[in-house]
Structure formats: C-alpha cells, structure tokens
C-alpha positions, 0 to 999 in steps of 0.5 A, a space after each residue: 848560791 842556795 837560798 839558805 846561804 843567801 839568807 845567812 849572808 843577809 842575817 850576818 849583815 843584820 847581826 853584825 851591828 848588834 851589841 851582843 854580837 861583839 865579842 871584843 872591841 872598844 866602846 863608844 861611850 855616851 857619857 852625856 845626852 846632848 839636847 840638840 835643836 835644829 837650826 834651819 838655813 836656806 840649804 842646811 839643817 844644823 843640829 846643835 846644843 849651843 847656848 850662844 845665839 851669836 855663835 850659831 848665827 855665825 856658823 849658819 852664815 859660814 855654812 851658807 858661805 861655803 855652800 855658795 863657794 863650792 856650788 860655783 865649782 860643782 854646780 849642784 844644788 843641795 837642800 836641807 843637808 844635815 850638819 851635826 855640830 858638837 861644842 868641843 872635841 870631848 863631846 864630838 868623840 861621843 857621837 853615834 853617827 860614826 860607829 868607830 872611836 874617833 881619834 884625837 887628830 880627827 877634826 871632822 867627818 862627813 858620812 856618806 849615806 845622808 851626807 851628814 857633816 859631823 864636827 866639833 867647834 875647834 879651839 880657834 875661829 879660823 880652824 872651825 871655819 876651815 874644817 867646815 869648809 873642808 867637810 862641805 867639799 865632801 858633801 858635794 862629792 857624795 852628792 855627785 856620786 848619789 845624783 849622777 845616773 852613771 855613778 854609784 857608791 862602788 865608784 868611790 873606790 875609783 877615787 884615791 884618798 889623796 884626790 878626795 882629801 886633797 880637793 877638800 883642802 884645795 877648795 877650803 884653803 886655796 893655792 897658797 898654804 904654808 904647811 903644804 908648801 913646807 912638805 913639798 919643799 922637803 919632798 924636793 930636798 929628799 928627791 921624793 916627789 911622788 907620782 900619782 901611782 905612788 900617792 894612790 898605792 902608798 897613802 901612809 907614806 905620802 900624806 893625802 891631805 898635803 900631797 893631794 892639796 898640792 896636786 889639785 893646786 897644780 891641775 887647776 893652775 894648768 887647766 883652771 878651776 872649771 876642770 874640777 868637777 868633770 875630772 872628778 866625775 870621770 875618775 869616779 866613773 872610769 878610774 884614774 888612768 882613763 879618767 885622766 886621759 879623757 878629761 885632760 887628754 894626757 896619760 896618767 904617767 905623763 901628767 905625773 911627770 909634768 907635776 913632778 917637774 913643776 914642783 921641782 922647778 918651783 921649790 929648787 931655788 928655795 932649797 938652795 939656801 937651806 941651812 943645817 939644823 942648829 944643835 944636836 939630835 939626841 932623839 934620832 929617827 933610827 932610834 925614836 921614829 919619824 915623829 918626835 913632837 911637842 917637846 917640853 923642856 924641864 926648868 933645869 934644862 936636863 930633861 925633855 918630855 915629848 911625844 914619839 912613835 918610837 914603838 911604832 904602833 902607838 904615840 907614846 909620851 916619853 921623858 928623856 935625858 937630854 945629854 944621854 938621849 935615853 928614855 928615863 920614864 914612859 909617861 904614857 902608862 899613866 894616861 892609859 888607865 882603864 877609865 882614861 879614853 885618850 890624851 890630846 897630843 895634836 894641838 896640846 903639850 904638857 907643862 913642868 912644875 917650876 921645881 921639875 917634880 911634876 908634869 901636867 897634861 890634858 886627858 879625855 875621860 868620862 866625856 870631858 877633859 881632865 887635868 892629869 898631874 903626874 908626880 915624876 920625882 920618884 921611881 914610880 910615876 903617880 898621878 892625880 886628876 882634876 875635874 875643872 867645873 865650869 869648862 869641859 874642854 881645854 888644852 895647853 895647860 901651863 904651870 904658873 911660876 909659883 907652882 900653885 896655878 895652871 893656865 889653859 885655853 878653854 873652849 865653851 859654847 864655841 869660843 875659846 878663852 883664857 882660864 886659870 885654875 887654882 890647884 889648892 882651892 879648886 877655884 877657876 878664874 876666867 881671864 877673857 870673855 869674848 868671841 876672840 880665840 885665845 890660844 897657847 898661853 905662857 906665863 911671865 917669870 913674875 907671874 903678872 902676865 900671860 902671853 898668848 896668840 889671838 885673832 884680836 884686831 881690826 881685821 876680825 869681823 865677826 858679822 862677816 866671819 872674817 878672822 885676823 891672823 894670829 897675833 901675839 897678845 898679853 893678859 895683864 892681871 893688874 887691871 884685868 886687861 889685854 894688849 895686842 902687839 898689832 905691829 909685830 908681823 901684822 900680816 903673818 901668823 905668829 905662834 907659841 910665844 914664850 917669855 925669856 931673859 927676865 921677861 925682857 924678850 919674847 920667843 915665838 914662831 912665825 910665817 913672816 918669811 914665808 917659812 916657819 922660823 924662830 924669832 925673838 922680840 926684844 921689849 926694851 929695844 922694840 926690835 925683832 931678830 930672826 934666829 932660824 932660817 930653815 927652808 922647811 920649818 919648825 913645825 908640829 902636825 898642824 899649824 897650832 901644834 906646839 913645836 918648841 920649848 924654852 928653859 928660862 933658867 938655862 937657855 936650853 931650847 928644844 924644837 921640832 924640825 920637819 925634814 926628811 919626811 918626818 918630825 925630828 927633835 933638836 936640842 940646843 942653846 939659844 946662843 947657838 942660833 945666829 940672830 939677824 935683825 928683821 923688820 917688824 913688817 916682814 912679809 914674804 908669801 912667795 914660798 907659800 905659793 903652790 905650783 905652778 908659778 903662773 896660774 890660769 884665773 883662780 875662781 877658788 881664791 876669788 871666792 875665798 876672798 868673798 864674804 856674802 851674808 844671809 839675812 837673819 830672817 833666813 835662819 830659824 830654829 826648832 826642837 829635834 825630833 828623832 824620827 826614823 827615816 830610810 837611810 839605805 836599801 839594797 839587794 842582798 843578791 839574787 840567785 838560782 840553784 839546781 840540784 837533785 830535787 828541784 830548781 830554786 830562785 831566791 832573792 833578798 833585800 836589806 834596809 837601814 832606818 835611823 834618825 839623823 843623830 843615829 840614836 835610834 836605828 832599825 836594821 831589817 832583812 827579808 829573804 824570799 825563795 820559791 815557796 811561801 814556807 821558805 820566806 825568812 827575815 829579821 829586824 834589829 832595833 838599837 837605842 843609843 840615846 843614853 850611856 846604856 845601849 840596848 836593843 832587841 831583835 826578832 828573826 825567822 830562819 827557815 832551813 831546808 834539806 831533802 832526801 829521796 826514797 825509791 820503790 823496790 820495783 825499780 830493781 826487779 824488772 817487773 814489766 807493767 808495775 807501778 814504781 815510785 820515787 818519794 822526795 822528802 823535804 824537811 824544814 826547820 824553822 828557827 824563831 828567835 826574840 832577843 833583847 840585849 844591852 851594854 853599859 860601857 864604863 869607859 872606852 875600854 871596859 863594859 858590862 853586857 847582858 841579854 837573853 833570848 827566846 828561841 823556838 825550833 819548829 819542824 815541817 815534813 812534806 813528801 812528794 811521791 812521783 809514780 812511773 810505769 815502765 819509766 814514764 811519769 803517771 802522777 804526782 801526790 803531795 802530802 804533809 808528813 808527821 813532824 816532831 814537836 817544837 823545841 824551846 830554848 831560852 837563854 840569859 847571859 851577862 859578860 864583863 869585857 875589857 879591850 885596850 889593844 894596839 894592833 899590828 898588821 895581823 893581830 894585836 901587838 900590845 895591851 890586854 883583852 878579856 871576856 868573862 861570861 856566864 850563860 843560863 839556858 832553860 826549857 828544853 835545854 837545861 845548861 849553865 856555861 862559863 867562859 873566861 878568856 884572858 889575853 895579854 900582849 907585849 911589844 918590844 921592837 922588833 918582836 911581840 909576845 901574846 898570851 891567851 888563857 881560855 876556859 869554857 865549860 858547860 854544866 847541868 843535865 844537858 851539858 853532855 847533849 850538845 855538840 862536843 868542844 873539839 880542842 883540835 880546832 885550828 883556833 885552839 890547839 894547832 896540830 890536832 885538827 880532825 881531818 889530819 887523823 887517818 881514821 881508816 888506816 890508823 895503827 891503834 897502840 896503847 899510846 895512840 891519841 884518839 881524837 875523841 879524847 880531846 872533845 868534851 863539854 869542858 875545855 881549857 887551853 893556853 897559848 903563847 906566841 912570839 910575833 915578828 912583824 915580817 913584811 909590812 910598813 917601814 920601821 915595824 917590819 923586817 921586810 918593807 912592803 906596801 902590799 903584803 902585810 904578814 907576821 912570822 909566829 912561833 907558837 906553843 899551845 896546850 890544853 884539854 877538853 873533857 866531859 869530867 875533870 876527874 877523867 883527865 890524864 895529866 901525864 905526857 903520854 896519852 891514854 885511850 881510856 881517858 881525856 888527854 892533855 895535849 901540847 904542840 909547838 910550831 911556826 906560822 905565817 899570818 898574812 893580811 888579805 887586804 883587811 878582809 881576813 887573815 890567812 894562817 898557814 902553819 906547821 905544828 909538832 903535836 907532841 901527843 901524836 905518834 902517827 905524825 911528827 909534823 902537821 900542816 894546817 891552813 885556816 882563815 880567821 879575823 884579826 883576832 888572837 
C-alpha cells in the first residue's frame, strides 16, 4: 500500500471520532456535570460523587473483598484500578467512558484499555455487590491479556462471549443460582442443551450469562477451580479447540457431550414432576413473540398492560384485551417522544389508576427518571410528565387506592427507600430512611399500609457487607413504622408481594421450594399455601423483574412463566390454582445447584462465604484531577511500494490520550515515508465536560503524484547524443484547522455547528537523468514553479434527528433527518443547503423506507466544483456512469446523456419495501445464524441540474436539458458480518433506451 493510502487510513481513524463527522447517530447527552472525587483503597481508585460516607466506605470494602476473592483464582496483583461509580442508572446512562448509548438492561461495563469498571448503584444492596463482583472478573481477564507476553488484544476474539460472561457470573455467584438452574431445566425439557460450538456461534439463542455460568460451574466441578486461569489463558492463546485439548486433555466435542450428559442427568429427575401452566395464554409465542413480561392487570380484570417483543426489533408496551387477546393500544408511542430517552422495562412495571382510566410508568429523560401518566380512556393516548424533586431515580410506581398518590422505590446516594408522591400538591413524602433496600411496593386496599421486600433483618451486617435474603415487610402509615415478616420463608428470597381478599391475604413469589413459584399467606390463620408447582418458574428477565399481577376486584391473575426458551404470559383466576399448605420454614436448595452433582473442593464458594475487612485508615479521598494520560498507542501499518518512479517505505502510529472519565480526549496520528516533505499527521481534541460537546483538530496531509517526460533524441537513433528522462513530482499539501461542536437536546435530537480554515499548498520537483547510448551519465534535481496556495474557509450548522430501530442491514422503523447549511469563503465562494429526510415503518413481515434528499450549491463558484452525479448507486440505481457505453452509443433524440443528470443541485426520492430475508428467527423468512440479508423492492427518482429552469419534467429525456429520471428494481442487501453492507441489484432505468436492465453492485454502511 502506498504512503497516501496508509495515511488516509490513519486519518479516517482519527476523524471517525469527531462529532462533526457523524452524519446521523443518536446522542450521548451529558445532562449534568457530576463533581467526582477519588477514593483510594489499597488496590483501587473509586471515582464517585456520593454524599454518604458510610456507603462509600461500604463500596470500598466490597471492592477489596472482591479483589481478594478473584486474586485467589487468577493470582494477579492489580493496583490503582479505576472504578467509576454513578449514583443511579439515569446518571450512568450519561457516562462518557462508554461511547455508545447504554441500554436499560446494562448493569455495568468494564472498559478494556485501562480496565475501568463503570457501574451505577443498583436498586438493592445485593445487586450492587453482585454487579461489582461480576465486573471485577473482567478486570482480571483484561489484566491477564495485557500482562502475558504471549497474549494481545487480538486474542480476545478467541474467547467466546459465553466464556467471558459466564466466568464472571460463576466467580461472583458460585455454583448455585436459581435463575441459571431454571434455564438449564428448561433446556432439558426442550431437549436443547447446547454444545460449546452452538453457544459460540449463536449467542443470541443461548444467553451467554446463564449458559456460560452453568458451563463454568460444570468444568470447575470436574477439574477444580484451579483450572480456571490456565483454561482461560490457553483458549485466549490457541482458541477453543486447542485450548480445551491442551488444558483438559479432552476434545471440545467430547467435553460438550460430557457437559450435556451432566446437565440432563442432573435435571431430568426434576422435570418428571412438571405440571402444565394454569390458565390461558392469549398472548402466544407465535403471535406476540418469545418475550412477554411485566404484566400489569387492570383493576376490572379486563385488560392487561405488558411488554412484548411482538414487533421483533424493539420492546413495546402494549395494552391488550384479556378475553380476545387483541392489542387495544400500543403505549410505546407515548414514551418514545423526541425528548424521552428510554423507559425502564427490566426491573420495573407500571400501574393502573383505581378507575382504570390512566396508566403510570417510569421513563428516562433529561438525565433523570420521570413519572409518565398516560390517559388511556379515549381513543388517543395523552400523557403528562411529573418531575419528582428530591429523588432522581425511582421505579415500580404504584397507584394508591384513592388515586391521588403514587408510591415508588427511590434510589438516593446509594440507598433505596420508599416514597409517596402526591399528584395534586406535588408533595414528596419519604417513608423509610435507612440503608436497607426497599423494593417493589404495593398498597393495601384501605391505603393504610404498603407491603414491599427488603433486606431487613439480623442477617444483614452493613459493616461486613453481608445482606439478608429479601424479606416481606410492611410500612404502616399509622405510627410511621416498618414490620418485617421474619418467619415467612426466612432462608429464601421472596418477591412481588400483593394484598388481596380485603387485605386478609398476601400473594408473593418465592424461591423457597428451589424453583420460583406463587404463594399465598393468610394473615388470619398465619398459614402459607403454595399455588403453583412449576419446575421452571414464574419469572422475569432478572430476579427483581415483576412477573405477576393481581386484580383485587375480580381475582384475575396474570403471570409470566419461563418455558420453551421464552417468557410467556398466562391469565387465570386465582381459584384455578390448587392450593397446598406448606411450612413457613420451607427450604429446598437442591434444584438450584448447578451440575455436576458431586464437586471437587470449591474454592470459589468458600471465598464467597468469607468477608475480610479493611481498616478505615486504608481508605483516603482527594479531588478529581482530569489530566491526560496515554490510553493507547499502536502502529497504523508499515508498507513498501514500488512503481515507475521510485521505491518507497512508509509507516505510521496512532495514539489516544484521555482522562479517566473521558471528558477530555486527544487523538493523534503521524505518518512518515521516505522524504521529509511527505510527513503527515494530525490531532483532534474532544471536550465532553458539559452538555455541549466541542473540539478542534489540525492536520497536514501531503498528496503526491508523478509523471515523466522523454527527450526526443531517444527516438532519432543519433549515436553519441545525450538523452534525458525528466521525472516531475507534484505535491499538494492540505492543512486544515477546524473547530466543531454539538448540543444534544435529547438522545434523538441535536444541533451541530463548526467551521474550518484550509490551505492548499503546492510543490513541484523535477529529477532529470542524463544518458548517452543508454548509459547513465548524471542526475540533476531542481525545484520547479508551483501554483500559488489556495485558501478555502467554511462554516456550517445542522439540525439532526435520529430515532430508528435497526434490522439486519438497515433501519426498519423510526425516523432520521438532517438539515444543514454551509457557507464557504475566500477562494471558494459558495453557499450550500442540505435537506435529508427519512422515515421507516415496519409491519411484520415487511418494512417500508422513504427518503427525500435535496442538496444544492449556490454562489459564484457553485458550478466550479465537481458535479453531483445523480446516477451514483447510492442515489438513483440503474444510471451509474460506467453502465453507459460511451464509444458505441447510438445517439437519438430520446437518448439520455449521462451529463444531463450531473449538476450543482440535486433532488431525489426513494421508496423501498424491505423483507427481512435471511437472519434471526421470527424476523426473517429464512432462519440463518450466519447470513443476514434483506430482499428489497425499490423505486427511485430525481434530477441533478445546474439551474432549476433547465429541467425537463417530461418522461422522455431531451439532449438539450437536464432530465428527471426514474428507476425501479430489486436488490439483495447482505450484511458482511457487521463490517459493511453489499448490495447487488438489478434496475430498470425508465429514461434509458440503450438498456432495459442494469446490474449493479456496491458496498455501503448500514445506512439508508
């Protein structure tokens, strides 16, 4: 590769991070600027802005505790590893450390370059501790890759996702887990226990966290926990097949067979006692998808609101009629307004008003949570937002029986408490105020009590970071007190309590029998009854996900049952369940144990049960200093090229500098080749301290091209004459200084502005070689006359919107637009306008896409730039320039001249019908785990002209005018493993008489 190409590759890397280079794309909005401080522990630096010393002391001790546990497995010593801690998920979604938008289901992330752990406080103490322990495993995994001489970052591709995430789950949970065991029992029931190859090739089908957790539990149970590091190392170095053989002395396929047999042997006895679901399933898998979660039944029992992947490409909030199973309203539209970033659907559900006319959910907007109350009584859903002053993060809103208040679980400074918000007065009442977790509130029928789950109890020890199982607790408004049902399944986790039967009974979920079933507690008789006996479980995506709902008026019950590798919602009457009295001390942990049944000594579980502590003196705190440090340096490549004029060597280097929070970043690249004139480089600085992201860049790019001239005496055969060959080397130097910025109004809308100063310099060198009778005599180098420099200056501003959901090759639903104005000065006097509007609809199985694009240049130099050719494959298919036979064309009155669709002003419209052809199950016509493609029917039309009054609007082209052209055809878009989209197509160009059909093929990004 020649020097220019090497440099352009490096420059593309540098500019790809520039905000001004992003044509579309959603925004990472910094709604707030958090005042971080640094808390030092013996092995970590915890970046936080907590206002609670006891909580930061607790998290510091937890981090050191996890360090000791994982060090016992990996044997590595880590110092001053950064942990970046956010107070809640709304704040976490604003982090700069991770460039992309963070989904609701992301609990934490570990960044690889500096092994930064980025996470929020979770709603419960136990979940915060688990996420910290999980992410800490990734720290040790990255450390191993970085420190081992025989490993590098490219070795990460040898580690399947299920091995990475599964190990993090195993080391942070151990060999016993209710949810993982539930998934494995279901896999046995459906005869779909995967092989190692299947888990690697199909992570979307076999959830890496659960299946990976079970696999690592099996391997360590057979070979011991000491096998973890060497096994992980050998797989990273040699791949899954060779690494397995070298470490365990067994082939990958044989190990898969042993693992499958162990899972089946362990869980087959349990599934023999399986019972069918209770009730009807009006929202079946075929019609509504394999994820129907968080059901909330209406007070009259006639409707249910729930979350579903019915439309495949997104999670939608639906309201459906229970009897007919038909969707009455799609509530997602109300929570996808331009200023709303997301809504919480993992561990939170909504709530109906007592009269069933309104529905409340929690949304993410403007860097915090809002209550969104939707009026669903009419044909059109209307909504009203409530900003809760005093608590910025909350979930599981519950409407009071009188309809005037909302109770919820709020998170503040690392602790969750119960709150009640008065809708009329806006008054916020904090019911609990302690370090115990307070989750999943539900009102009593008389409004005098709120039942919830908590880690209250003697088993909780905040000084040692030990937390009790979730216990059912009650808040009493009279007396402002909390009572805990300590004797109700004291050794099991209990979830989602609901009052019923005039507050005489309590329905709830529990792990007490080793599964996850529904129970009823009778207050009058002090007895517990088991209602369901499912061997999978009534469950949502996580332990804390809402999984059932009850109508107190009618006794109608909706619940989510995990089975057949999906979440299915059933509706029944409470009376349909057969009650069986059980002991309040019921406990059966056997179904939660992961195979193998007989384990070698378990170091991991032993360490999880230990709770070493640090002294307070080992924790210190200082202010955050945002200094730039080297994060990455690497070669952009080394190349050697030869040609008619010379042989050249080239090489380059890229570097990234940044502060720990990535509020400031500097990207630099340097390219060198044989001569000093051909050294190029550039740097870009980005500032993300505030909501306004801004930056600047400077780069110097040398372009070189050469040609030669021969002395005529070479051709006259004159003996003794002196001949010469002159090599002329021309160089163009582009120097550009730019500034740019963007202000995001929300995740979906932003305003961009910027400008640059560009200088084009020139240099001409000639090298004359003299020859006599073919023998070299001499060489003379001299500098030639070069043109004067050119200067082009430009300013621009743009308004951009992006709210799309992607399919496998292009957007399927939502909108995109970009409206931009540019003004160029100095040696280029030009004003340009751009309007690019795109809209997408998806109604399974087909999608529709529409694009309206207008780009125009005005001013005295508008015609002096390269023309806008409409026949580019990206615009109007069927007219690409190379498809015209310029030499043998028969020119007639109606012949289309390709020059008649090239000008300074262009407008076009595209319409497509898109059928997901091959790809994921339920989305595509043909299921494929490797080939992702869309079949597309398209119609294109537009014009390109120098002047609007020179356009021929007629169907037949005219040789003396600029013509409007149209085409239609079919295309196949193929996703090349996420790197590019290749599109072969065949188009019928209506305005051409030389060809009926034109075949084309081009590469593009995952764009229009």
